C-alpha distance (Angstrom), angle and dihedral (degrees) to the residues before:
residue distance angle dihedral
X1 . . .
X2 3.78 . .
X3 3.77 116.3 .
X4 3.77 115.4 -135.6
X5 3.80 113.2 -106.4
X6 3.81 90.5 -140.6
X7 3.82 89.6 60.1
X8 3.81 92.5 64.8
X9 3.78 112.7 118.2
X10 3.81 117.9 -154.8
X11 3.80 111.9 -105.2
X12 3.79 100.2 -120.7
X13 3.80 97.4 150.5
X14 3.79 113.4 130.7
X15 3.79 100.1 -151.8
X16 3.83 124.3 123.8
X17 3.81 92.9 -81.1
X18 3.82 93.7 46.2
X19 3.78 92.9 49.1
X20 3.80 91.3 49.7
X21 3.81 91.3 48.2
X22 3.81 90.4 52.2
X23 3.81 90.5 51.0
X24 3.80 88.5 49.8
X25 3.82 92.5 51.2
X26 3.81 92.1 48.0
X27 3.82 89.1 70.4
X28 3.81 108.1 72.2
X29 3.82 98.9 -159.8
X30 3.80 134.1 40.3
X31 3.80 99.4 -96.8
X32 3.80 124.3 162.6
X33 3.81 88.1 -95.5
X34 3.80 92.1 53.7
X35 3.81 91.1 48.3
X36 3.82 89.4 51.0
X37 3.82 90.8 50.1
X38 3.79 90.3 50.2
X39 3.82 90.1 52.0
X40 3.81 88.3 52.3
X41 3.81 88.6 49.8
X42 3.82 91.9 53.2
X43 3.81 91.0 49.7
X44 3.81 91.1 47.5
X45 3.81 96.0 50.7
X46 3.79 89.0 48.3
X47 3.82 90.6 52.9
X48 3.82 90.7 45.1
X49 3.84 90.9 53.3
X50 3.79 98.0 -116.7
X51 3.79 112.8 172.6
X52 3.82 113.2 -117.6
X53 3.79 120.5 -150.7
X54 3.78 142.1 147.3
X55 3.75 125.0 -115.0
X56 3.76 146.5 153.5
X57 3.80 114.7 -79.9
X58 3.81 88.4 -139.7
X59 3.81 88.7 63.7
X60 3.80 97.0 48.5
X61 3.84 101.4 28.2
X62 3.80 93.5 -136.4
X63 3.79 115.6 115.4
X64 3.80 109.2 158.2
X65 3.77 126.8 76.6
X66 3.81 108.2 -99.3
X67 3.82 95.1 14.6
X68 3.80 109.8 138.1
X69 3.77 144.0 177.3
X70 3.77 140.6 164.3
X71 3.79 123.0 -108.7
X72 3.77 132.7 -169.6
X73 3.79 96.1 -139.7
X74 3.82 112.1 -136.2
X75 3.80 118.1 -117.5
X76 3.80 90.6 -119.9
X77 3.81 94.4 51.1
X78 3.79 116.1 142.6
X79 3.78 131.7 -166.5
X80 3.78 127.2 30.2
X81 3.81 94.6 -14.1
X82 3.83 95.4 48.8
X83 3.81 90.1 99.7
X84 3.82 87.6 60.8
X85 3.82 96.0 52.0
X86 3.79 111.8 147.8
X87 3.81 93.6 13.8
X88 3.79 136.0 100.6
X89 3.79 112.8 -114.5
X90 3.75 136.8 -175.4
X91 3.78 108.5 -129.9
X92 3.81 119.6 -163.2
X93 3.79 127.6 -175.0
X94 3.78 111.3 -129.1
X95 3.78 95.6 -168.2
X96 3.79 138.3 -99.3
X97 3.78 122.7 -19.5
X98 3.79 97.2 -179.4
X99 3.81 137.2 -3.6
X100 3.81 92.4 -95.7
X101 3.79 121.4 57.6
X102 3.80 109.0 -57.5
X103 3.78 119.4 110.3
X104 3.78 137.2 179.9
X105 3.80 112.7 -108.7
X106 3.79 137.0 -172.8
X107 3.81 122.9 -152.7
X108 3.78 137.1 179.5
X109 3.79 136.0 168.0
X110 3.79 112.0 -101.9
X111 3.79 109.6 -145.5
X112 3.79 102.7 -177.8
X113 3.75 133.4 2.0
X114 3.74 129.1 -126.3
X115 3.77 95.6 -169.1
X116 3.72 128.0 149.6
């Protein structure tokens, strides 16, 4: 089930993952430093028990590696996010899976926010 693009919530959470994503986005091109930060990100989301899955970028509206947002997952959600129905999740694009439209994604329920 496609999530509505207008339901994206900016990812303004300042936890370990959010801070690392901001550092990643501060570097405009894929330098060795940015690649190293992305490797740290992958290790961190694994430690933090993010769920990894593949999906179509047209369903999740995230296309670039490291791009993230929050979603309030609808109760009738199907597919990879069905297990998160009725919850707010952080969704992060992990990059291309194939040359068409599938991407790797990471998702986790966000309980409270520490935004500001």
